[in-house]
KOLGU-263406 format. One record per residue (C-alpha): x, y, z. Coordinates in nm, 3 decimals, padded with zeros to 5 digits. Layout:
! KOLGU-263406
{x->X, y->Y, z->Z}
...
This chain:
! KOLGU-263406
{x->-04.932, y->-02.004, z->-02.156}
{x->-04.701, y->-02.065, z->-01.874}
{x->-04.788, y->-02.002, z->-01.514}
{x->-04.559, y->-01.687, z->-01.520}
{x->-04.754, y->-01.533, z->-01.816}
{x->-05.093, y->-01.598, z->-01.630}
{x->-04.955, y->-01.398, z->-01.338}
{x->-04.825, y->-01.133, z->-01.567}
{x->-05.169, y->-01.090, z->-01.706}
{x->-05.347, y->-01.083, z->-01.376}
{x->-05.101, y->-00.828, z->-01.246}
{x->-05.159, y->-00.602, z->-01.558}
{x->-05.534, y->-00.596, z->-01.508}
{x->-05.503, y->-00.522, z->-01.129}
{x->-05.368, y->-00.187, z->-01.218}
{x->-05.613, y->-00.108, z->-01.495}
{x->-05.909, y->00.109, z->-01.385}
{x->-06.256, y->00.002, z->-01.488}
{x->-06.297, y->00.291, z->-01.726}
{x->-06.615, y->00.367, z->-01.895}
{x->-06.663, y->00.180, z->-02.232}
{x->-06.618, y->00.424, z->-02.519}
{x->-06.888, y->00.455, z->-02.779}
{x->-06.868, y->00.174, z->-03.052}
{x->-06.674, y->00.291, z->-03.360}
{x->-06.840, y->00.222, z->-03.712}
{x->-06.520, y->00.031, z->-03.792}
{x->-06.577, y->-00.199, z->-03.509}
{x->-06.938, y->-00.261, z->-03.614}
{x->-06.816, y->-00.329, z->-03.964}
{x->-06.719, y->-00.690, z->-04.053}
{x->-06.602, y->-00.781, z->-04.400}
{x->-06.687, y->-00.580, z->-04.711}
{x->-06.447, y->-00.398, z->-04.927}
{x->-06.102, y->-00.428, z->-04.776}
{x->-05.814, y->-00.183, z->-04.820}
{x->-05.554, y->-00.348, z->-05.043}
{x->-05.272, y->-00.313, z->-04.786}
{x->-05.502, y->-00.517, z->-04.545}
{x->-05.617, y->-00.748, z->-04.825}
{x->-05.262, y->-00.855, z->-04.872}
{x->-05.209, y->-00.966, z->-04.499}
{x->-05.253, y->-01.325, z->-04.393}
{x->-05.266, y->-01.432, z->-04.042}
{x->-05.046, y->-01.736, z->-04.024}
{x->-05.091, y->-01.795, z->-03.643}
{x->-05.264, y->-01.654, z->-03.361}
{x->-05.153, y->-01.710, z->-03.010}
{x->-05.409, y->-01.570, z->-02.748}
{x->-05.359, y->-01.565, z->-02.383}
{x->-05.667, y->-01.424, z->-02.201}
{x->-05.766, y->-01.411, z->-01.841}
{x->-06.141, y->-01.354, z->-01.778}
{x->-06.230, y->-01.157, z->-01.471}
{x->-06.613, y->-01.203, z->-01.455}
{x->-06.650, y->-01.008, z->-01.119}
{x->-06.537, y->-00.695, z->-01.312}
{x->-06.643, y->-00.799, z->-01.649}
{x->-06.300, y->-00.753, z->-01.780}
{x->-06.033, y->-00.913, z->-01.978}
{x->-05.650, y->-00.907, z->-01.949}
{x->-05.488, y->-01.036, z->-02.257}
{x->-05.172, y->-01.096, z->-02.476}
{x->-05.222, y->-01.168, z->-02.846}
{x->-04.925, y->-01.272, z->-03.062}
{x->-05.004, y->-01.265, z->-03.434}
{x->-04.773, y->-01.389, z->-03.701}
{x->-04.867, y->-01.183, z->-04.018}
{x->-04.739, y->-01.254, z->-04.369}
{x->-04.765, y->-01.008, z->-04.657}
{x->-04.856, y->-01.141, z->-04.993}
{x->-04.750, y->-00.819, z->-05.146}
{x->-04.558, y->-00.519, z->-05.009}
{x->-04.753, y->-00.333, z->-04.732}
{x->-04.650, y->00.000, z->-04.589}
{x->-04.793, y->-00.074, z->-04.243}
{x->-04.972, y->-00.335, z->-04.041}
{x->-05.341, y->-00.253, z->-03.950}
{x->-05.529, y->-00.487, z->-03.708}
{x->-05.888, y->-00.472, z->-03.609}
{x->-05.958, y->-00.416, z->-03.227}
{x->-06.255, y->-00.249, z->-03.039}
{x->-06.143, y->00.077, z->-02.874}
{x->-06.308, y->-00.061, z->-02.553}
{x->-05.991, y->-00.285, z->-02.518}
{x->-05.714, y->-00.029, z->-02.472}
{x->-05.360, y->-00.142, z->-02.594}
{x->-05.078, y->-00.102, z->-02.329}
{x->-04.769, y->-00.213, z->-02.534}
{x->-04.676, y->-00.373, z->-02.861}
{x->-04.360, y->-00.579, z->-02.954}
{x->-04.264, y->-00.672, z->-03.302}
{x->-04.033, y->-00.965, z->-03.359}
{x->-03.944, y->-00.973, z->-02.993}
{x->-03.852, y->-00.592, z->-02.957}
{x->-04.073, y->-00.342, z->-02.770}
{x->-04.209, y->-00.080, z->-03.021}
{x->-04.181, y->00.289, z->-02.927}
{x->-04.525, y->00.459, z->-02.859}
{x->-04.484, y->00.681, z->-03.142}
{x->-04.461, y->00.386, z->-03.388}
{x->-04.817, y->00.258, z->-03.305}
{x->-05.156, y->00.407, z->-03.251}
{x->-05.506, y->00.287, z->-03.149}
{x->-05.827, y->00.444, z->-03.244}
{x->-06.127, y->00.418, z->-03.479}
{x->-06.160, y->00.041, z->-03.402}
{x->-05.810, y->-00.032, z->-03.530}
{x->-05.454, y->-00.061, z->-03.418}
{x->-05.205, y->00.080, z->-03.675}
{x->-04.835, y->-00.045, z->-03.653}
{x->-04.560, y->00.144, z->-03.855}
{x->-04.392, y->-00.168, z->-03.981}
{x->-04.374, y->-00.222, z->-04.350}
{x->-04.352, y->-00.578, z->-04.488}
{x->-04.212, y->-00.694, z->-04.826}
{x->-04.380, y->-00.955, z->-05.026}
{x->-04.333, y->-01.283, z->-04.857}
{x->-04.205, y->-01.129, z->-04.536}
{x->-04.361, y->-01.211, z->-04.192}
{x->-04.363, y->-01.027, z->-03.870}
{x->-04.456, y->-01.143, z->-03.516}
{x->-04.659, y->-00.891, z->-03.355}
{x->-04.732, y->-00.904, z->-02.966}
{x->-05.031, y->-00.696, z->-02.847}
{x->-05.095, y->-00.643, z->-02.476}
{x->-05.451, y->-00.512, z->-02.385}
{x->-05.708, y->-00.507, z->-02.112}
{x->-06.058, y->-00.366, z->-02.057}
{x->-06.422, y->-00.422, z->-02.042}
{x->-06.553, y->-00.584, z->-02.372}
{x->-06.886, y->-00.491, z->-02.530}
{x->-07.198, y->-00.667, z->-02.365}
{x->-07.439, y->-00.833, z->-02.601}
{x->-07.781, y->-00.722, z->-02.530}
{x->-07.976, y->-00.978, z->-02.744}
{x->-07.720, y->-01.237, z->-02.844}
{x->-07.672, y->-01.405, z->-03.087}
{x->-07.854, y->-01.127, z->-03.284}
{x->-07.611, y->-00.884, z->-03.150}
{x->-07.265, y->-00.953, z->-03.043}
{x->-07.016, y->-00.917, z->-02.753}
{x->-06.985, y->-01.086, z->-02.410}
{x->-07.293, y->-01.245, z->-02.238}
{x->-07.228, y->-01.232, z->-01.865}
{x->-07.470, y->-01.465, z->-01.668}
{x->-07.446, y->-01.711, z->-01.376}
{x->-07.567, y->-02.065, z->-01.286}
{x->-07.632, y->-02.180, z->-00.934}
{x->-07.430, y->-01.874, z->-00.819}
{x->-07.123, y->-01.929, z->-01.031}
{x->-07.009, y->-01.716, z->-01.322}
{x->-07.133, y->-01.834, z->-01.670}
{x->-07.044, y->-01.635, z->-01.975}
{x->-06.938, y->-01.649, z->-02.340}
{x->-06.893, y->-01.466, z->-02.661}
{x->-07.064, y->-01.431, z->-02.994}
{x->-06.932, y->-01.226, z->-03.278}
{x->-07.083, y->-01.337, z->-03.622}
{x->-07.218, y->-00.988, z->-03.722}
{x->-06.982, y->-00.739, z->-03.559}
{x->-06.674, y->-00.969, z->-03.575}
{x->-06.371, y->-01.104, z->-03.405}
{x->-06.233, y->-00.757, z->-03.307}
{x->-06.488, y->-00.740, z->-03.016}
{x->-06.243, y->-00.949, z->-02.799}
{x->-05.926, y->-01.020, z->-02.982}
{x->-05.687, y->-00.829, z->-03.243}
{x->-05.764, y->-00.977, z->-03.568}
{x->-05.817, y->-00.930, z->-03.943}
{x->-06.208, y->-00.881, z->-03.948}
{x->-06.287, y->-01.005, z->-04.294}
{x->-06.317, y->-01.374, z->-04.426}
{x->-05.969, y->-01.419, z->-04.574}
{x->-05.824, y->-01.289, z->-04.228}
{x->-05.896, y->-01.640, z->-04.098}
{x->-05.597, y->-01.753, z->-03.905}
{x->-05.419, y->-02.068, z->-04.042}
{x->-05.387, y->-02.196, z->-03.685}
{x->-05.472, y->-02.082, z->-03.329}
{x->-05.335, y->-02.147, z->-02.973}
{x->-05.595, y->-02.006, z->-02.709}
{x->-05.501, y->-02.014, z->-02.352}
{x->-05.783, y->-01.907, z->-02.115}
{x->-05.730, y->-01.836, z->-01.753}
{x->-06.050, y->-01.858, z->-01.538}
{x->-06.157, y->-01.842, z->-01.171}
{x->-06.174, y->-02.141, z->-00.954}
{x->-06.448, y->-02.382, z->-01.019}
{x->-06.497, y->-02.298, z->-01.381}
{x->-06.418, y->-02.472, z->-01.691}
{x->-06.320, y->-02.301, z->-02.027}
{x->-06.396, y->-02.531, z->-02.337}
{x->-06.288, y->-02.389, z->-02.656}
{x->-06.207, y->-02.455, z->-03.025}
{x->-05.977, y->-02.747, z->-03.132}
{x->-05.774, y->-02.988, z->-02.910}
{x->-05.703, y->-02.947, z->-02.541}
{x->-05.345, y->-02.965, z->-02.481}
{x->-05.355, y->-02.933, z->-02.099}
{x->-05.476, y->-02.746, z->-01.790}
{x->-05.250, y->-02.564, z->-01.566}
{x->-05.348, y->-02.539, z->-01.195}
{x->-05.281, y->-02.203, z->-01.051}
{x->-05.264, y->-02.062, z->-00.678}
{x->-05.610, y->-01.967, z->-00.557}
{x->-05.771, y->-02.237, z->-00.762}
{x->-05.758, y->-02.051, z->-01.100}
{x->-05.689, y->-02.271, z->-01.400}
{x->-05.546, y->-02.192, z->-01.757}
{x->-05.677, y->-02.397, z->-02.033}
{x->-05.464, y->-02.447, z->-02.346}
{x->-05.640, y->-02.527, z->-02.671}
{x->-05.505, y->-02.556, z->-03.024}
{x->-05.697, y->-02.541, z->-03.336}
{x->-05.637, y->-02.547, z->-03.716}
{x->-05.754, y->-02.290, z->-03.969}
{x->-06.054, y->-02.119, z->-03.793}
{x->-06.320, y->-01.882, z->-03.928}
{x->-06.257, y->-01.554, z->-03.738}
{x->-06.598, y->-01.520, z->-03.596}
{x->-06.608, y->-01.889, z->-03.511}
{x->-06.329, y->-01.862, z->-03.251}
{x->-06.509, y->-01.836, z->-02.913}
{x->-06.480, y->-01.811, z->-02.527}
{x->-06.720, y->-02.024, z->-02.315}
{x->-06.666, y->-02.035, z->-01.941}
{x->-06.901, y->-02.183, z->-01.684}
{x->-06.956, y->-02.451, z->-01.402}
{x->-06.954, y->-02.727, z->-01.657}
{x->-06.981, y->-03.112, z->-01.651}
{x->-06.828, y->-03.297, z->-01.949}
{x->-06.968, y->-03.589, z->-02.144}
{x->-06.711, y->-03.776, z->-02.366}
{x->-06.747, y->-04.023, z->-02.625}
{x->-06.632, y->-04.130, z->-02.967}
{x->-06.776, y->-04.221, z->-03.316}
{x->-06.626, y->-04.462, z->-03.560}
{x->-06.690, y->-04.302, z->-03.886}
{x->-06.814, y->-04.470, z->-04.206}
{x->-06.468, y->-04.319, z->-04.351}
{x->-06.269, y->-04.548, z->-04.114}
{x->-06.147, y->-04.272, z->-03.862}
{x->-06.257, y->-04.221, z->-03.509}
{x->-06.401, y->-03.875, z->-03.416}
{x->-06.400, y->-03.762, z->-03.051}
{x->-06.734, y->-03.640, z->-02.917}
{x->-06.748, y->-03.382, z->-02.634}
{x->-07.040, y->-03.197, z->-02.465}
{x->-06.994, y->-02.951, z->-02.187}
{x->-07.316, y->-02.886, z->-02.015}
{x->-07.410, y->-02.707, z->-01.683}
{x->-07.413, y->-02.870, z->-01.359}
{x->-07.750, y->-03.018, z->-01.270}
{x->-07.857, y->-03.083, z->-01.627}
{x->-07.714, y->-03.437, z->-01.658}
{x->-08.032, y->-03.607, z->-01.777}
{x->-08.121, y->-03.360, z->-02.037}
{x->-07.761, y->-03.335, z->-02.159}
{x->-07.738, y->-03.721, z->-02.199}
{x->-08.039, y->-03.714, z->-02.423}
{x->-07.892, y->-03.437, z->-02.646}
{x->-07.564, y->-03.619, z->-02.638}
{x->-07.738, y->-03.929, z->-02.787}
{x->-07.822, y->-03.723, z->-03.091}
{x->-07.453, y->-03.661, z->-03.164}
{x->-07.368, y->-03.996, z->-03.346}
{x->-07.683, y->-04.017, z->-03.559}
{x->-07.659, y->-03.656, z->-03.674}
{x->-07.294, y->-03.709, z->-03.761}
{x->-07.373, y->-04.020, z->-03.941}
{x->-07.633, y->-03.835, z->-04.153}
{x->-07.396, y->-03.563, z->-04.252}
{x->-07.110, y->-03.806, z->-04.342}
{x->-07.350, y->-04.026, z->-04.542}
{x->-07.532, y->-03.749, z->-04.712}
{x->-07.252, y->-03.482, z->-04.763}
{x->-06.902, y->-03.612, z->-04.689}
{x->-06.651, y->-03.653, z->-04.412}
{x->-06.657, y->-03.442, z->-04.101}
{x->-06.401, y->-03.168, z->-04.160}
{x->-06.245, y->-03.143, z->-03.805}
{x->-06.222, y->-03.521, z->-03.707}
{x->-05.869, y->-03.465, z->-03.605}
{x->-05.989, y->-03.221, z->-03.330}
{x->-06.346, y->-03.311, z->-03.217}
{x->-06.714, y->-03.271, z->-03.257}
{x->-06.787, y->-03.029, z->-02.972}
{x->-07.085, y->-02.855, z->-02.822}
{x->-07.099, y->-02.617, z->-02.510}
{x->-07.401, y->-02.505, z->-02.335}
{x->-07.421, y->-02.104, z->-02.352}
{x->-07.636, y->-01.826, z->-02.195}
{x->-07.756, y->-01.735, z->-02.552}
{x->-07.929, y->-01.936, z->-02.826}
{x->-07.650, y->-02.049, z->-03.027}
{x->-07.367, y->-01.997, z->-03.276}
{x->-07.149, y->-02.202, z->-03.508}
{x->-06.824, y->-02.185, z->-03.312}
{x->-06.586, y->-02.433, z->-03.488}
{x->-06.562, y->-02.763, z->-03.308}
{x->-06.729, y->-02.618, z->-02.997}
{x->-07.081, y->-02.511, z->-03.121}
{x->-07.276, y->-02.290, z->-02.877}
{x->-07.610, y->-02.443, z->-02.767}
{x->-07.864, y->-02.240, z->-02.575}
{x->-08.189, y->-02.422, z->-02.675}
{x->-08.267, y->-02.545, z->-02.327}
{x->-08.333, y->-02.891, z->-02.446}
{x->-08.673, y->-02.817, z->-02.592}
{x->-08.867, y->-03.121, z->-02.737}
{x->-08.986, y->-03.083, z->-03.097}
{x->-09.230, y->-03.269, z->-03.323}
{x->-08.957, y->-03.371, z->-03.565}
{x->-08.775, y->-03.567, z->-03.298}
{x->-08.453, y->-03.387, z->-03.292}
{x->-08.298, y->-03.058, z->-03.157}
{x->-08.314, y->-02.794, z->-03.444}
{x->-08.079, y->-02.560, z->-03.281}
{x->-07.807, y->-02.828, z->-03.227}
{x->-07.851, y->-02.968, z->-03.581}
{x->-07.839, y->-02.646, z->-03.755}
{x->-07.515, y->-02.524, z->-03.579}
{x->-07.350, y->-02.846, z->-03.644}
{x->-07.451, y->-02.801, z->-04.029}
{x->-07.214, y->-02.502, z->-04.016}
{x->-06.911, y->-02.725, z->-03.943}
{x->-06.963, y->-02.803, z->-04.319}
{x->-07.123, y->-02.478, z->-04.441}
{x->-06.947, y->-02.203, z->-04.267}
{x->-06.633, y->-02.356, z->-04.126}
{x->-06.505, y->-02.610, z->-04.372}
{x->-06.648, y->-02.386, z->-04.660}
{x->-06.627, y->-02.006, z->-04.565}
{x->-06.782, y->-01.766, z->-04.799}
{x->-06.531, y->-01.547, z->-04.968}
{x->-06.749, y->-01.251, z->-04.917}
{x->-07.051, y->-01.169, z->-04.701}
{x->-07.241, y->-01.130, z->-05.028}
{x->-07.197, y->-01.508, z->-05.051}
{x->-07.321, y->-01.570, z->-04.694}
{x->-07.622, y->-01.780, z->-04.830}
{x->-07.379, y->-02.059, z->-04.887}
{x->-07.359, y->-02.087, z->-04.501}
{x->-07.718, y->-02.041, z->-04.404}
{x->-07.931, y->-02.174, z->-04.703}
{x->-07.747, y->-02.501, z->-04.691}
{x->-07.764, y->-02.516, z->-04.309}
{x->-08.125, y->-02.454, z->-04.329}
{x->-08.190, y->-02.704, z->-04.607}
{x->-08.006, y->-02.974, z->-04.408}
{x->-08.277, y->-02.969, z->-04.152}
{x->-08.559, y->-03.100, z->-04.371}
{x->-08.310, y->-03.326, z->-04.541}
{x->-08.236, y->-03.477, z->-04.192}
{x->-08.608, y->-03.514, z->-04.131}
{x->-08.627, y->-03.702, z->-04.472}
{x->-08.339, y->-03.918, z->-04.385}
{x->-08.492, y->-04.010, z->-04.036}
{x->-08.879, y->-04.039, z->-04.129}
{x->-08.915, y->-03.997, z->-04.504}
{x->-09.085, y->-03.768, z->-04.741}
{x->-09.368, y->-03.655, z->-04.532}
{x->-09.145, y->-03.512, z->-04.263}
{x->-08.937, y->-03.357, z->-04.546}
{x->-09.216, y->-03.162, z->-04.711}
{x->-09.383, y->-03.059, z->-04.379}
{x->-09.055, y->-02.884, z->-04.257}
{x->-09.008, y->-02.718, z->-04.592}
{x->-09.362, y->-02.591, z->-04.599}
{x->-09.289, y->-02.424, z->-04.256}
{x->-08.983, y->-02.250, z->-04.405}
{x->-09.166, y->-02.137, z->-04.700}
{x->-09.397, y->-01.917, z->-04.506}
{x->-09.090, y->-01.713, z->-04.398}
{x->-08.960, y->-01.632, z->-04.747}
{x->-08.971, y->-01.252, z->-04.770}
{x->-08.844, y->-01.144, z->-05.119}
{x->-08.740, y->-00.795, z->-05.019}
{x->-08.383, y->-00.802, z->-05.166}
{x->-08.182, y->-01.028, z->-05.403}
{x->-07.993, y->-01.313, z->-05.212}
{x->-07.667, y->-01.199, z->-05.397}
{x->-07.605, y->-00.839, z->-05.476}
{x->-07.285, y->-00.889, z->-05.696}
{x->-07.079, y->-00.664, z->-05.480}
{x->-06.870, y->-00.678, z->-05.169}
{x->-07.082, y->-00.661, z->-04.860}
{x->-07.047, y->-00.625, z->-04.484}
{x->-07.226, y->-00.857, z->-04.261}
{x->-07.456, y->-00.580, z->-04.153}
{x->-07.546, y->-00.498, z->-04.502}
{x->-07.661, y->-00.859, z->-04.556}
{x->-07.867, y->-00.854, z->-04.236}
{x->-07.979, y->-00.496, z->-04.250}
{x->-08.299, y->-00.335, z->-04.374}
{x->-08.172, y->-00.319, z->-04.728}
{x->-08.035, y->-00.666, z->-04.750}
{x->-08.179, y->-01.001, z->-04.790}
{x->-08.201, y->-01.060, z->-04.423}
{x->-08.351, y->-01.412, z->-04.338}
{x->-08.397, y->-01.499, z->-04.709}
{x->-08.028, y->-01.616, z->-04.706}
{x->-08.183, y->-01.914, z->-04.486}
{x->-08.533, y->-01.985, z->-04.617}
{x->-08.543, y->-01.866, z->-04.977}
{x->-08.183, y->-02.003, z->-05.020}
{x->-08.309, y->-02.344, z->-04.879}
{x->-08.616, y->-02.355, z->-05.100}
{x->-08.402, y->-02.282, z->-05.404}
{x->-08.163, y->-02.568, z->-05.310}
{x->-08.480, y->-02.788, z->-05.282}
{x->-08.604, y->-02.680, z->-05.632}
{x->-08.246, y->-02.729, z->-05.777}
{x->-08.233, y->-03.089, z->-05.630}
{x->-08.537, y->-03.180, z->-05.814}
{x->-08.438, y->-03.011, z->-06.129}
{x->-08.088, y->-03.192, z->-06.168}
{x->-08.147, y->-03.507, z->-05.957}
{x->-07.995, y->-03.632, z->-05.628}
{x->-07.668, y->-03.754, z->-05.786}
{x->-07.571, y->-03.424, z->-05.947}
{x->-07.694, y->-03.213, z->-05.655}
{x->-07.512, y->-03.401, z->-05.391}
{x->-07.181, y->-03.433, z->-05.603}
{x->-07.201, y->-03.055, z->-05.677}
{x->-07.225, y->-02.977, z->-05.300}
{x->-06.926, y->-03.194, z->-05.231}
{x->-06.715, y->-03.003, z->-05.487}
{x->-06.829, y->-02.679, z->-05.332}
{x->-06.740, y->-02.797, z->-04.995}
{x->-06.420, y->-02.984, z->-05.040}
{x->-06.279, y->-02.847, z->-05.358}
{x->-06.285, y->-03.203, z->-05.517}
{x->-06.526, y->-03.472, z->-05.597}
{x->-06.360, y->-03.744, z->-05.377}
{x->-06.322, y->-03.619, z->-05.026}
{x->-06.153, y->-03.860, z->-04.775}
{x->-06.015, y->-03.775, z->-04.434}
{x->-05.679, y->-03.600, z->-04.475}
{x->-05.719, y->-03.515, z->-04.849}
{x->-05.888, y->-03.163, z->-04.805}
{x->-05.855, y->-02.847, z->-04.604}
{x->-06.085, y->-02.570, z->-04.523}
{x->-06.154, y->-02.348, z->-04.821}
{x->-06.322, y->-02.018, z->-04.926}
{x->-06.579, y->-02.024, z->-05.203}
{x->-06.821, y->-01.804, z->-05.389}
{x->-07.172, y->-01.822, z->-05.545}
{x->-06.999, y->-01.870, z->-05.890}
{x->-06.808, y->-02.150, z->-05.753}
{x->-07.130, y->-02.346, z->-05.665}
{x->-07.276, y->-02.256, z->-06.017}
{x->-06.959, y->-02.404, z->-06.185}
{x->-06.996, y->-02.718, z->-05.960}
{x->-07.354, y->-02.780, z->-06.065}
{x->-07.253, y->-02.723, z->-06.421}
{x->-06.988, y->-02.991, z->-06.396}
{x->-07.208, y->-03.237, z->-06.235}
{x->-07.532, y->-03.172, z->-06.421}
{x->-07.381, y->-03.117, z->-06.761}
{x->-07.615, y->-02.810, z->-06.784}
{x->-07.563, y->-02.445, z->-06.776}
{x->-07.826, y->-02.325, z->-06.521}
{x->-07.734, y->-01.948, z->-06.521}
{x->-08.090, y->-01.861, z->-06.584}
{x->-08.200, y->-02.054, z->-06.269}
{x->-07.946, y->-01.888, z->-06.045}
{x->-08.008, y->-01.542, z->-06.184}
{x->-08.377, y->-01.552, z->-06.097}
{x->-08.359, y->-01.706, z->-05.767}
{x->-08.040, y->-01.532, z->-05.635}
{x->-07.989, y->-01.205, z->-05.812}
{x->-08.360, y->-01.084, z->-05.810}
{x->-08.595, y->-01.025, z->-05.521}
{x->-08.925, y->-01.136, z->-05.666}
{x->-09.011, y->-01.493, z->-05.708}
{x->-09.111, y->-01.651, z->-06.056}
{x->-09.480, y->-01.652, z->-06.101}
{x->-09.663, y->-01.935, z->-06.274}
{x->-09.943, y->-01.806, z->-06.470}
{x->-10.232, y->-02.054, z->-06.544}
{x->-10.467, y->-01.999, z->-06.831}
{x->-10.762, y->-02.245, z->-06.925}
{x->-10.949, y->-02.212, z->-07.257}
{x->-11.183, y->-02.511, z->-07.347}
{x->-10.983, y->-02.822, z->-07.329}
{x->-10.648, y->-02.647, z->-07.337}
{x->-10.420, y->-02.562, z->-07.022}
{x->-10.141, y->-02.312, z->-07.070}
{x->-09.881, y->-02.252, z->-06.801}
{x->-09.621, y->-01.956, z->-06.856}
{x->-09.342, y->-01.859, z->-06.627}
{x->-09.341, y->-01.484, z->-06.543}
{x->-08.998, y->-01.402, z->-06.411}
{x->-08.817, y->-01.077, z->-06.295}
{x->-08.582, y->-00.946, z->-06.575}
{x->-08.808, y->-01.136, z->-06.841}
{x->-08.522, y->-01.367, z->-06.927}
{x->-08.553, y->-01.752, z->-07.011}
{x->-08.667, y->-01.963, z->-06.753}
{x->-08.731, y->-02.330, z->-06.880}
{x->-08.805, y->-02.486, z->-06.537}
{x->-09.029, y->-02.795, z->-06.577}
{x->-09.366, y->-02.825, z->-06.397}
{x->-09.536, y->-03.125, z->-06.275}
{x->-09.905, y->-03.135, z->-06.264}
{x->-10.191, y->-03.397, z->-06.181}
{x->-10.479, y->-03.421, z->-06.415}
{x->-10.748, y->-03.603, z->-06.257}
{x->-10.504, y->-03.789, z->-06.056}
{x->-10.270, y->-03.867, z->-06.344}
{x->-09.925, y->-03.727, z->-06.320}
{x->-09.799, y->-03.511, z->-06.627}
{x->-09.476, y->-03.312, z->-06.672}
{x->-09.466, y->-02.997, z->-06.873}
{x->-09.118, y->-02.930, z->-07.028}
{x->-09.156, y->-02.545, z->-07.027}
{x->-08.864, y->-02.532, z->-07.285}
{x->-08.972, y->-02.183, z->-07.389}
{x->-09.091, y->-02.082, z->-07.055}
{x->-09.439, y->-02.185, z->-07.147}
{x->-09.621, y->-02.503, z->-07.230}
{x->-09.988, y->-02.592, z->-07.343}
{x->-10.151, y->-02.943, z->-07.313}
{x->-10.496, y->-03.075, z->-07.379}
{x->-10.697, y->-03.174, z->-07.069}
{x->-11.050, y->-03.294, z->-07.053}
{x->-11.306, y->-03.034, z->-07.003}
{x->-11.384, y->-03.001, z->-06.625}
{x->-11.078, y->-03.182, z->-06.532}
{x->-10.926, y->-03.125, z->-06.186}
{x->-10.573, y->-03.000, z->-06.221}
{x->-10.318, y->-02.969, z->-05.933}
{x->-09.999, y->-02.777, z->-06.019}
{x->-09.681, y->-02.881, z->-05.859}
{x->-09.861, y->-03.149, z->-05.624}
{x->-09.520, y->-03.237, z->-05.440}
{x->-09.433, y->-02.870, z->-05.381}
{x->-09.108, y->-02.892, z->-05.559}
{x->-09.109, y->-02.535, z->-05.711}
{x->-09.015, y->-02.207, z->-05.536}
{x->-09.270, y->-01.972, z->-05.686}
{x->-09.494, y->-01.684, z->-05.593}
{x->-09.783, y->-01.780, z->-05.363}
{x->-10.064, y->-01.529, z->-05.336}
{x->-10.187, y->-01.706, z->-05.013}
{x->-09.854, y->-01.666, z->-04.847}
{x->-09.838, y->-01.299, z->-04.942}
{x->-10.187, y->-01.253, z->-04.797}
{x->-10.073, y->-01.418, z->-04.473}
{x->-09.765, y->-01.201, z->-04.449}
{x->-09.944, y->-00.873, z->-04.483}
{x->-09.958, y->-00.670, z->-04.162}
{x->-10.307, y->-00.725, z->-03.996}
{x->-10.544, y->-00.434, z->-03.965}
{x->-10.729, y->-00.389, z->-03.632}
{x->-11.094, y->-00.367, z->-03.657}
{x->-11.235, y->-00.004, z->-03.596}
């Protein structure tokens, strides 16, 4: 954005009254789910966003230029944008569009411009207003307005409600822009780290600055604004794949010592992921983190961090590590539908005990997994088999946090079933779309639950549909029924749907390990009378636990 454009934005907002924010429309609350065919055929080739933030008035003044391409004929262009951000004018391919050719309302901007298959249009949208305020970010979305040492400090989060809270976008996974230019104009004394690579900073009259960022293909909800009185720690990491990755941490003034300790975690965490999973997907941009006035979010190449540098027994910052996991599981790989959202969160959750194992060994791995196991709820299937919105996944009827913890435990059991080689090879196929990822030979991609099942079958040589059906498509966990009769011990799997479930079971008989194949879902062995038997001694199986169910029951107060 040139200085003249920055002035134009500022002038536009000076004449904009601070009107009351209208009630949020259900369409704005909706992110993902079934998409109308005419919208599903649109692709956002490029987004150029010029935004001035005015924290004193909690307002934005902005110009968004979207290059839209139709994969099939579409009768009109429908873009998502919150009604709280009124549009003042629209241009299409450089020409101002008459007011009767576009309309805003119901959480959308509809433009009367058809496109033929393969045709593109360059749509410029000018808007200004007071964006929604998040009350409990990141569990709800919007702007978080705060301050640090008397200076403005604010940022955005939009995972559940979507990108349309602050920029005109296509608010569904395949609406991901192929590239983004983000120009942020902020008050004097503030910095504006954002996604991608910093192309330059313009100094404007009065001390204001405009920060120019360029990013490649970016998950719509992972594009973010973060502004504050930041200091910057920079470094670089020489990857085991031969390339050099820029490291960048923007932290609040006065937190230099704590920030330096967290920055020291960047390189070893990056080494873990590259050695275990594969190349860092955005090495040509940066590994970036910014301190935010809310807990955190996986904003691509500029992850939000708000964990206040808390010490933890596992010896690393769980929030930083979890959000960084999403650079692979969420940003490199994006779920094709919110019904596949477990691909983001289950893998990111499983990466935590895996990192503990990589650092300290099996004891740390198991201890971290056992904490996660207590949070498995089993209220709804992880995968429904139909297109869902983000709120349906996270709502009362959806799987909720099971996409994190039940999904992570499923991956733990799967890894033991097929072995490390097949498990990690299948994960790489899922992530990169190929078995041999190297810097420069892959791009961000969309994937589904079925894609992971196929990758597992390719690498393990086994059809594990029975395994995924029970763990992903049913709410209840498999129950391992134990029967002793004389010197015979019988174990039998009882699973929802009563289908096959030949999951092997390890046991210890008087300290001696045994494995039951459970080929038919049950197995019987002879054990000495009175022998001490421990089932699944290394906690490798995700199964029903009566003890955890009792623990999870609401407590009843004594009369």
